[in-house]
C-alpha positions in Angstrom: 3.2 -16.4 -26.0 2.9 -17.4 -22.3 6.1 -18.1 -20.4 6.8 -21.7 -19.3 6.5 -22.0 -15.6 6.6 -24.6 -12.9 3.4 -25.8 -11.3 2.5 -23.5 -8.4 3.1 -26.4 -6.0 6.7 -26.6 -7.2 7.5 -23.0 -6.4 9.4 -22.8 -3.1 8.0 -21.0 -0.2 11.1 -18.8 -0.1 10.6 -17.7 -3.7 7.0 -16.7 -2.9 7.9 -14.9 0.3 10.6 -12.9 -1.5 7.8 -11.5 -3.8 5.6 -10.3 -1.0 5.7 -6.6 -0.1 4.0 -4.6 2.6 1.8 -1.8 1.1 -0.9 0.0 3.1 -0.1 -2.3 6.0 -1.1 -5.4 3.9 0.9 -8.1 2.3 0.8 -7.8 -1.5 2.3 -9.4 -4.6 2.8 -7.6 -7.9 0.7 -8.6 -10.9 3.9 -9.3 -12.8 5.0 -11.8 -10.2 1.7 -13.6 -10.0 1.5 -13.8 -13.8 5.0 -15.3 -13.8 4.1 -17.9 -11.2 1.0 -18.9 -13.3 2.9 -18.8 -16.6 0.8 -16.2 -18.2 1.4 -12.7 -19.5 0.8 -9.8 -17.0 -1.8 -8.2 -19.4 -3.7 -11.5 -19.6 -3.8 -11.9 -15.8 -5.1 -8.3 -15.4 -7.7 -8.8 -18.2 -8.9 -12.0 -16.5 -9.2 -10.3 -13.1 -11.1 -7.3 -14.6 -13.5 -9.6 -16.5 -14.2 -11.6 -13.3 -13.9 -8.8 -10.7 -17.0 -10.0 -8.8 -15.1 -13.2 -7.9 -12.4 -11.3 -6.0 -12.6 -9.4 -2.7 -12.7 -5.6 -2.9 -9.1 -5.3 -1.7 -7.7 -7.9 -4.1 -6.3 -5.3 -6.5 -5.4 -1.6 -6.3 -3.1 0.9 -7.9 -0.1 2.3 -6.1 0.2 6.0 -5.4 3.5 7.6 -6.5 4.7 7.5 -2.9 3.8 3.8 -2.5 5.6 3.0 -5.8 8.7 4.8 -4.5 8.5 2.8 -1.2 8.2 -0.4 -3.2 11.2 0.4 -5.3 13.1 1.0 -2.0 11.9 -2.4 -0.6 12.9 -4.2 -3.8 16.3 -2.6 -3.7 17.0 -3.4 -0.1 15.9 -7.0 -0.5 18.2 -7.7 -3.4 
């Protein structure tokens, strides 16, 4: 069952900024954070993107390498 969420416009800029990370020199948000903002399950968001991949730019979605994942864990830990 989808989580209840606030309308996107009601989410503070600070909350959004806290969920942005720098990976490959680009600002990115995790799928789990986007799904939470939209009030849907992460798997549902990923399925919707995969079904409609032609609507998104080529660099909209990518998978982390092991090193990138470790760096992300470090960024999350230092921002907490």
